[in-house]
TIKELO-91844 format. One record per residue (C-alpha): residue in three letters; residue number from 1; x, y, z. Coordinates in Angstrom, 1 decimal, decimal comma. Last residue first. Layout:
N
<residu ALA	num NUM	u X	v Y	w Z>
...
This chain:
316
<residu GLY	num 316	u 4,5	v -22,1	w -3,7>
<residu GLY	num 315	u 1,4	v -21,0	w -1,6>
<residu PRO	num 314	u -0,6	v -18,4	w 0,0>
<residu VAL	num 313	u -3,0	v -16,5	w -2,2>
<residu ILE	num 312	u -2,9	v -13,5	w -4,5>
<residu HIS	num 311	u -6,2	v -13,0	w -6,2>
<residu THR	num 310	u -6,6	v -11,1	w -9,6>
<residu GLY	num 309	u -10,0	v -9,7	w -10,3>
<residu THR	num 308	u -13,0	v -11,7	w -11,5>
<residu GLU	num 307	u -15,8	v -14,1	w -10,3>
<residu GLY	num 306	u -14,5	v -14,9	w -7,0>
<residu ARG	num 305	u -17,4	v -13,7	w -5,1>
<residu LEU	num 304	u -15,3	v -10,9	w -3,6>
<residu ALA	num 303	u -14,1	v -10,1	w -7,2>
<residu ARG	num 302	u -17,9	v -9,6	w -8,2>
<residu THR	num 301	u -18,4	v -7,2	w -5,3>
<residu LEU	num 300	u -15,3	v -5,0	w -6,2>
<residu ASN	num 299	u -15,8	v -5,1	w -9,9>
<residu ARG	num 298	u -17,0	v -1,6	w -10,5>
<residu PRO	num 297	u -14,1	v -0,2	w -8,5>
<residu ASN	num 296	u -11,2	v -2,0	w -10,4>
<residu THR	num 295	u -9,5	v -5,2	w -9,4>
<residu ILE	num 294	u -6,8	v -6,5	w -7,1>
<residu ILE	num 293	u -7,3	v -9,1	w -4,4>
<residu ALA	num 292	u -5,2	v -9,9	w -1,4>
<residu LYS	num 291	u -5,7	v -13,3	w 0,7>
<residu PRO	num 290	u -5,4	v -15,0	w 4,1>
<residu GLY	num 289	u -2,9	v -12,5	w 5,5>
<residu GLY	num 288	u -0,1	v -14,2	w 7,5>
<residu ASN	num 287	u 2,8	v -12,0	w 6,8>
<residu LYS	num 286	u 3,7	v -13,4	w 3,4>
<residu VAL	num 285	u -0,1	v -12,7	w 2,4>
<residu PHE	num 284	u 0,2	v -9,1	w 3,5>
<residu GLU	num 283	u 3,6	v -8,4	w 1,9>
<residu VAL	num 282	u 2,7	v -10,2	w -1,2>
<residu GLY	num 281	u -0,3	v -8,0	w -1,8>
<residu ALA	num 280	u 1,5	v -4,9	w -1,1>
<residu GLN	num 279	u 4,3	v -6,0	w -3,5>
<residu ILE	num 278	u 1,8	v -6,6	w -6,2>
<residu LYS	num 277	u 0,2	v -3,2	w -5,7>
<residu PRO	num 276	u 3,7	v -1,5	w -5,7>
<residu LEU	num 275	u 4,5	v -3,3	w -8,9>
<residu MET	num 274	u 1,2	v -2,2	w -10,8>
<residu SER	num 273	u 2,1	v 1,4	w -11,4>
<residu GLY	num 272	u 5,2	v 3,4	w -10,9>
<residu VAL	num 271	u 7,6	v 0,4	w -11,0>
<residu GLY	num 270	u 5,7	v -1,3	w -13,9>
<residu PHE	num 269	u 5,0	v -4,9	w -13,3>
<residu HIS	num 268	u 6,6	v -7,9	w -15,3>
<residu GLY	num 267	u 10,0	v -7,5	w -14,3>
<residu ALA	num 266	u 11,0	v -11,3	w -13,9>
<residu ALA	num 265	u 11,6	v -10,8	w -10,2>
<residu MET	num 264	u 8,1	v -9,6	w -9,9>
<residu TYR	num 263	u 6,5	v -12,5	w -11,6>
<residu ASP	num 262	u 8,7	v -14,8	w -9,5>
<residu GLN	num 261	u 7,4	v -13,2	w -6,3>
<residu ALA	num 260	u 3,8	v -13,4	w -7,6>
<residu GLU	num 259	u 4,3	v -17,1	w -8,4>
<residu GLN	num 258	u 5,6	v -17,8	w -5,0>
<residu LEU	num 257	u 2,8	v -16,0	w -3,1>
<residu THR	num 256	u 0,3	v -17,9	w -5,4>
<residu MET	num 255	u -1,3	v -16,3	w -8,3>
<residu THR	num 254	u -5,0	v -16,2	w -9,4>
<residu ASP	num 253	u -7,0	v -14,8	w -12,1>
<residu VAL	num 252	u -4,0	v -13,6	w -14,3>
<residu ASP	num 251	u -4,6	v -11,6	w -17,4>
<residu ARG	num 250	u -2,3	v -12,2	w -20,3>
<residu GLN	num 249	u -0,5	v -9,6	w -22,8>
<residu GLN	num 248	u 1,5	v -11,4	w -25,3>
<residu PRO	num 247	u 0,8	v -8,8	w -28,1>
<residu THR	num 246	u 2,4	v -6,2	w -25,5>
<residu ASN	num 245	u 0,7	v -3,6	w -23,2>
<residu PHE	num 244	u 1,4	v -5,7	w -20,0>
<residu HIS	num 243	u 3,5	v -8,9	w -20,6>
<residu LEU	num 242	u 1,6	v -10,2	w -17,5>
<residu ALA	num 241	u -1,7	v -8,7	w -16,5>
<residu VAL	num 240	u -3,3	v -7,8	w -13,4>
<residu LYS	num 239	u -7,2	v -7,9	w -13,5>
<residu GLU	num 238	u -10,2	v -5,3	w -13,8>
<residu VAL	num 237	u -7,9	v -2,3	w -14,3>
<residu ALA	num 236	u -7,8	v 1,2	w -13,0>
<residu THR	num 235	u -7,3	v 0,3	w -9,3>
<residu SER	num 234	u -9,0	v -1,1	w -6,2>
<residu ILE	num 233	u -6,8	v -3,2	w -3,8>
<residu LEU	num 232	u -8,7	v -5,4	w -1,5>
<residu LEU	num 231	u -6,7	v -6,6	w 1,5>
<residu LEU	num 230	u -8,5	v -9,4	w 3,2>
<residu ASP	num 229	u -9,2	v -11,0	w 6,8>
<residu ALA	num 228	u -7,4	v -8,1	w 8,4>
<residu ARG	num 227	u -5,1	v -8,4	w 11,4>
<residu LEU	num 226	u -5,1	v -4,7	w 12,0>
<residu THR	num 225	u -1,5	v -4,4	w 11,9>
<residu GLN	num 224	u -1,3	v -6,5	w 8,7>
<residu ALA	num 223	u -4,1	v -4,5	w 7,0>
<residu LEU	num 222	u -2,4	v -1,3	w 8,0>
<residu LEU	num 221	u 0,9	v -2,3	w 6,6>
<residu SER	num 220	u -0,8	v -3,5	w 3,5>
<residu SER	num 219	u -2,6	v -0,2	w 3,1>
<residu THR	num 218	u 0,8	v 1,6	w 3,7>
<residu ARG	num 217	u 2,3	v -0,3	w 0,8>
<residu ASP	num 216	u -0,8	v 0,4	w -1,4>
<residu LYS	num 215	u -0,7	v 3,9	w -0,6>
<residu ASP	num 214	u 2,8	v 4,4	w -1,9>
<residu ILE	num 213	u 4,3	v 7,0	w 0,4>
<residu VAL	num 212	u 4,8	v 10,5	w -1,0>
<residu ALA	num 211	u 8,0	v 12,5	w -0,2>
<residu TYR	num 210	u 9,3	v 15,8	w 1,0>
<residu VAL	num 209	u 9,4	v 15,2	w 4,9>
<residu GLY	num 208	u 7,2	v 16,1	w 7,8>
<residu ARG	num 207	u 8,5	v 16,5	w 11,3>
<residu LEU	num 206	u 8,0	v 14,2	w 14,3>
<residu ALA	num 205	u 9,9	v 14,9	w 17,5>
<residu GLY	num 204	u 12,0	v 12,2	w 19,0>
<residu TYR	num 203	u 15,0	v 14,5	w 20,0>
<residu ALA	num 202	u 17,2	v 13,3	w 17,3>
<residu ASP	num 201	u 14,4	v 13,8	w 14,8>
<residu ARG	num 200	u 11,6	v 11,4	w 14,2>
<residu VAL	num 199	u 10,4	v 11,1	w 10,5>
<residu VAL	num 198	u 7,1	v 12,0	w 8,8>
<residu PRO	num 197	u 5,4	v 11,0	w 5,6>
<residu ILE	num 196	u 1,7	v 12,1	w 5,5>
<residu GLY	num 195	u -0,1	v 8,8	w 5,0>
<residu GLY	num 194	u -0,2	v 6,4	w 1,8>
<residu GLY	num 193	u -2,3	v 9,0	w -0,1>
<residu GLY	num 192	u -4,9	v 8,5	w 2,6>
<residu ALA	num 191	u -3,9	v 6,6	w 5,5>
<residu ALA	num 190	u -7,5	v 6,5	w 6,9>
<residu ILE	num 189	u -11,1	v 6,2	w 6,1>
<residu VAL	num 188	u -13,0	v 4,4	w 8,9>
<residu VAL	num 187	u -16,5	v 3,0	w 8,7>
<residu TYR	num 186	u -17,2	v 3,2	w 12,4>
<residu GLY	num 185	u -18,4	v 0,2	w 14,6>
<residu SER	num 184	u -16,7	v 1,0	w 17,9>
<residu LEU	num 183	u -13,9	v -1,5	w 17,1>
<residu MET	num 182	u -13,1	v 0,4	w 13,8>
<residu LEU	num 181	u -12,9	v 3,7	w 15,8>
<residu ALA	num 180	u -10,6	v 2,3	w 18,3>
<residu GLN	num 179	u -8,5	v 0,8	w 15,8>
<residu ILE	num 178	u -8,0	v 3,9	w 13,9>
<residu ALA	num 177	u -7,2	v 5,8	w 17,0>
<residu ASN	num 176	u -4,6	v 3,3	w 17,9>
<residu ILE	num 175	u -3,1	v 3,2	w 14,7>
<residu GLU	num 174	u -2,5	v 7,0	w 14,6>
<residu GLN	num 173	u 1,2	v 6,9	w 14,0>
<residu ILE	num 172	u 1,1	v 4,3	w 11,3>
<residu ALA	num 171	u 4,6	v 2,6	w 11,3>
<residu ARG	num 170	u 7,4	v 1,8	w 8,9>
<residu PRO	num 169	u 6,2	v 2,9	w 5,5>
<residu THR	num 168	u 8,8	v 2,6	w 2,8>
<residu PRO	num 167	u 10,0	v 5,7	w 1,2>
<residu SER	num 166	u 8,6	v 7,1	w -2,1>
<residu ALA	num 165	u 10,7	v 9,8	w -3,4>
<residu VAL	num 164	u 9,0	v 12,1	w -6,1>
<residu VAL	num 163	u 8,1	v 11,5	w -9,6>
<residu ARG	num 162	u 6,4	v 13,7	w -12,5>
<residu ARG	num 161	u 4,6	v 11,9	w -15,1>
<residu TRP	num 160	u 5,0	v 10,6	w -18,7>
<residu GLY	num 159	u 2,6	v 8,6	w -20,8>
<residu ARG	num 158	u 0,6	v 5,4	w -20,6>
<residu GLY	num 157	u 3,4	v 3,0	w -21,7>
<residu SER	num 156	u 4,1	v 1,9	w -18,1>
<residu ASP	num 155	u 4,8	v 5,3	w -16,6>
<residu GLU	num 154	u 7,6	v 7,3	w -18,4>
<residu MET	num 153	u 9,7	v 9,2	w -15,8>
<residu VAL	num 152	u 10,1	v 12,7	w -14,6>
<residu GLN	num 151	u 12,1	v 14,6	w -12,0>
<residu TRP	num 150	u 11,2	v 18,3	w -12,0>
<residu GLY	num 149	u 13,5	v 21,2	w -11,9>
<residu GLU	num 148	u 12,3	v 23,6	w -14,7>
<residu ARG	num 147	u 14,3	v 21,7	w -17,4>
<residu GLU	num 146	u 12,3	v 18,6	w -16,3>
<residu PHE	num 145	u 9,2	v 20,6	w -16,8>
<residu GLN	num 144	u 10,1	v 20,9	w -20,5>
<residu ARG	num 143	u 11,2	v 17,4	w -20,8>
<residu ALA	num 142	u 7,7	v 16,2	w -19,4>
<residu GLU	num 141	u 5,8	v 18,4	w -22,0>
<residu ALA	num 140	u 7,9	v 16,9	w -24,9>
<residu GLU	num 139	u 7,5	v 13,4	w -23,4>
<residu THR	num 138	u 3,6	v 13,8	w -23,5>
<residu MET	num 137	u 2,1	v 14,3	w -20,1>
<residu PHE	num 136	u 0,0	v 12,2	w -17,6>
<residu GLY	num 135	u -1,5	v 13,6	w -14,7>
<residu GLY	num 134	u 0,1	v 14,4	w -11,2>
<residu ILE	num 133	u 2,2	v 12,2	w -9,1>
<residu PRO	num 132	u 4,5	v 9,1	w -9,9>
<residu LYS	num 131	u 6,6	v 7,6	w -7,3>
<residu THR	num 130	u 10,2	v 6,6	w -8,3>
<residu ALA	num 129	u 12,5	v 9,3	w -7,1>
<residu LYS	num 128	u 16,1	v 8,1	w -6,2>
<residu GLN	num 127	u 18,1	v 9,1	w -3,3>
<residu PHE	num 126	u 15,2	v 9,7	w -0,9>
<residu ALA	num 125	u 14,2	v 5,9	w -1,7>
<residu PRO	num 124	u 17,5	v 4,7	w 0,1>
<residu ASP	num 123	u 15,7	v 5,4	w 3,5>
<residu ASP	num 122	u 18,0	v 7,4	w 5,6>
<residu ALA	num 121	u 15,3	v 9,4	w 7,4>
<residu ASP	num 120	u 13,2	v 6,2	w 7,9>
<residu VAL	num 119	u 9,5	v 6,5	w 7,5>
<residu ARG	num 118	u 6,7	v 7,2	w 9,9>
<residu VAL	num 117	u 3,0	v 7,5	w 8,6>
<residu GLN	num 116	u 1,0	v 10,5	w 9,8>
<residu THR	num 115	u -2,8	v 10,0	w 9,3>
<residu VAL	num 114	u -5,7	v 12,6	w 9,1>
<residu VAL	num 113	u -8,6	v 10,2	w 10,3>
<residu THR	num 112	u -11,8	v 10,3	w 8,2>
<residu ALA	num 111	u -14,9	v 9,1	w 9,9>
<residu CYS	num 110	u -18,0	v 7,2	w 8,5>
<residu THR	num 109	u -21,1	v 6,7	w 10,9>
<residu ARG	num 108	u -23,2	v 3,7	w 10,2>
<residu ASN	num 107	u -27,1	v 3,5	w 9,9>
<residu ILE	num 106	u -27,7	v 1,0	w 7,2>
<residu GLY	num 105	u -31,1	v 1,2	w 5,4>
<residu LEU	num 104	u -29,4	v 0,4	w 2,1>
<residu ARG	num 103	u -29,9	v 3,9	w 0,8>
<residu ARG	num 102	u -28,5	v 5,0	w 4,2>
<residu LEU	num 101	u -25,3	v 3,2	w 3,4>
<residu ALA	num 100	u -24,8	v 4,9	w 0,0>
<residu ASN	num 99	u -25,3	v 8,3	w 1,4>
<residu ASP	num 98	u -22,9	v 7,7	w 4,2>
<residu LEU	num 97	u -20,5	v 6,2	w 1,8>
<residu SER	num 96	u -20,5	v 9,3	w -0,4>
<residu GLN	num 95	u -20,2	v 11,7	w 2,3>
<residu GLN	num 94	u -17,2	v 9,7	w 3,7>
<residu LEU	num 93	u -15,6	v 9,3	w 0,3>
<residu MET	num 92	u -15,8	v 12,9	w -0,6>
<residu TYR	num 91	u -14,8	v 14,1	w 2,8>
<residu GLY	num 90	u -11,8	v 11,7	w 2,8>
<residu ILE	num 89	u -10,9	v 13,0	w -0,7>
<residu SER	num 88	u -10,6	v 16,6	w 0,5>
<residu GLY	num 87	u -9,2	v 16,0	w 4,0>
<residu GLN	num 86	u -6,6	v 13,4	w 3,0>
<residu THR	num 85	u -5,8	v 15,7	w 0,0>
<residu ASP	num 84	u -4,9	v 18,6	w 2,2>
<residu ALA	num 83	u -2,6	v 16,2	w 4,4>
<residu VAL	num 82	u -0,8	v 15,2	w 1,3>
<residu VAL	num 81	u -0,3	v 18,8	w 0,5>
<residu LEU	num 80	u 0,8	v 19,6	w 3,9>
<residu ASP	num 79	u 3,6	v 17,0	w 3,5>
<residu LEU	num 78	u 4,4	v 18,3	w 0,0>
<residu PRO	num 77	u 5,2	v 22,0	w 1,4>
<residu MET	num 76	u 2,9	v 24,6	w 0,1>
<residu ASP	num 75	u 4,2	v 27,4	w -2,2>
<residu GLU	num 74	u 4,1	v 31,0	w -0,8>
<residu ILE	num 73	u 2,2	v 33,4	w -3,1>
<residu GLY	num 72	u 4,6	v 35,7	w -4,9>
<residu GLU	num 71	u 2,8	v 35,6	w -8,4>
<residu LYS	num 70	u 5,3	v 33,0	w -9,7>
<residu ALA	num 69	u 4,6	v 31,1	w -6,5>
<residu ALA	num 68	u 1,0	v 30,7	w -7,7>
<residu ILE	num 67	u 2,1	v 28,7	w -10,8>
<residu GLU	num 66	u 4,1	v 26,5	w -8,6>
<residu GLY	num 65	u 1,3	v 26,1	w -6,1>
<residu ARG	num 64	u -1,2	v 25,1	w -8,8>
<residu ARG	num 63	u 1,3	v 22,6	w -10,1>
<residu VAL	num 62	u 1,7	v 21,1	w -6,6>
<residu ILE	num 61	u -2,2	v 20,9	w -6,1>
<residu TYR	num 60	u -2,7	v 19,2	w -9,4>
<residu GLY	num 59	u 0,0	v 16,7	w -8,7>
<residu VAL	num 58	u -1,4	v 16,0	w -5,4>
<residu GLN	num 57	u -4,6	v 15,3	w -6,8>
<residu PRO	num 56	u -3,2	v 13,1	w -9,5>
<residu GLY	num 55	u -1,4	v 10,9	w -7,0>
<residu ASN	num 54	u -3,9	v 10,9	w -4,2>
<residu GLY	num 53	u -4,5	v 7,3	w -3,2>
<residu HIS	num 52	u -7,1	v 5,9	w -0,9>
<residu THR	num 51	u -7,7	v 4,0	w 2,3>
<residu VAL	num 50	u -10,9	v 2,3	w 3,5>
<residu VAL	num 49	u -11,4	v 0,4	w 6,7>
<residu VAL	num 48	u -14,5	v -1,8	w 6,3>
<residu HIS	num 47	u -16,3	v -4,6	w 8,4>
<residu TRP	num 46	u -17,9	v -7,1	w 6,1>
<residu GLY	num 45	u -21,3	v -8,4	w 6,8>
<residu ASP	num 44	u -22,9	v -8,4	w 3,3>
<residu ALA	num 43	u -24,3	v -4,9	w 3,9>
<residu VAL	num 42	u -20,9	v -3,6	w 4,6>
<residu MET	num 41	u -19,8	v -5,0	w 1,3>
<residu ALA	num 40	u -22,8	v -3,5	w -0,5>
<residu ALA	num 39	u -21,8	v -0,1	w 1,0>
<residu ILE	num 38	u -18,3	v -0,6	w -0,6>
<residu HIS	num 37	u -19,8	v -1,1	w -4,0>
<residu ARG	num 36	u -22,0	v 2,0	w -3,7>
<residu ALA	num 35	u -19,1	v 4,0	w -2,3>
<residu THR	num 34	u -17,1	v 3,3	w -5,6>
<residu GLU	num 33	u -19,8	v 4,7	w -7,7>
<residu ASN	num 32	u -20,3	v 7,7	w -5,4>
<residu ALA	num 31	u -16,5	v 8,5	w -5,4>
<residu ALA	num 30	u -16,5	v 8,1	w -9,1>
<residu GLU	num 29	u -19,3	v 10,5	w -9,7>
<residu TRP	num 28	u -17,8	v 13,0	w -7,1>
<residu GLN	num 27	u -14,5	v 12,9	w -9,0>
<residu ARG	num 26	u -16,5	v 13,5	w -12,4>
<residu ALA	num 25	u -18,0	v 16,6	w -10,7>
<residu ILE	num 24	u -14,6	v 17,9	w -9,5>
<residu GLY	num 23	u -13,1	v 17,8	w -13,0>
<residu PRO	num 22	u -10,6	v 15,3	w -14,1>
<residu ASP	num 21	u -11,8	v 15,2	w -17,7>
<residu LYS	num 20	u -8,9	v 14,3	w -20,0>
<residu PRO	num 19	u -7,5	v 11,9	w -17,4>
<residu ASP	num 18	u -10,9	v 10,0	w -17,7>
<residu GLU	num 17	u -11,6	v 7,7	w -14,6>
<residu ILE	num 16	u -10,2	v 10,1	w -12,0>
<residu LEU	num 15	u -11,3	v 8,4	w -8,8>
<residu SER	num 14	u -9,4	v 5,2	w -10,3>
<residu ASN	num 13	u -6,4	v 7,4	w -10,5>
<residu GLY	num 12	u -6,1	v 8,0	w -6,8>
<residu GLY	num 11	u -6,4	v 4,3	w -6,3>
<residu ILE	num 10	u -8,7	v 2,8	w -3,6>
<residu ALA	num 9	u -7,3	v 0,6	w -1,0>
<residu ILE	num 8	u -9,9	v -1,4	w 0,8>
<residu VAL	num 7	u -8,9	v -3,0	w 4,2>
<residu VAL	num 6	u -11,4	v -5,8	w 4,9>
<residu LEU	num 5	u -12,5	v -7,2	w 8,2>
<residu LYS	num 4	u -14,7	v -10,1	w 8,6>
<residu GLU	num 3	u -16,2	v -11,4	w 12,0>
<residu ILE	num 2	u -16,1	v -8,4	w 14,1>
<residu MET	num 1	u -18,1	v -8,9	w 17,4>
């Protein structure tokens, strides 16, 4: 019988700790480190479903495609790029988790589910791109790419990035498969990159669309659907901060549901960075979830013990 279920959302940027050194070897190191903390949670009695971001990885693939297109090689549609990253990042995580669990003497199978997530074709997000993908650039570099047809934005004082549409996730197409694997004792990796964005046409058929769904919003939807006991969002910082990147910056240990909503309304969180994480935590708690925690990979286990991280809890 499953007593405690946690959905862990791993940020795509947290798998690339140094943007100046995004090589595959470094990504393996980050995946192995994250897996070590998740394995410790499994050993402590948690049943785990893992999701992950893919922003930098999608950006690299898209850029490679644009370069290749100049040589006459067909570019890859964005929905296939998301599916590509679900496979590659999922493979890295499931191998890292398998090794970490075996070191603890735990024999559990890890499985990655290529996951489609339905969105509304008329979602207003398609009219305004807000989701960053790819690495950080200087403003001069961003403006050059903008002249080539990209949409760009400044990302919370950290640099400029390309942006694409980010519609709201409405339903997880493979939810029954994810739940069946979970109930059978698998460590499941699902909804990578927020899921492959798809819509239904007038005849009910699925088709992919040019967008990237925010993985934290999808993780919240997944946690709500599975009735998880905890939504744990892993990102690049140990705690959420108010007045970020200013002299008044202040870390927050705990925020109630009402406080989180007030902070969002006051504009404390960056649209392309922390805001979706706070929204995800708020949605989970607002719809009956006991708690959401935001922290970085190396502090996952400490955050579970209440020693660090930012905890979003019910209350006014």
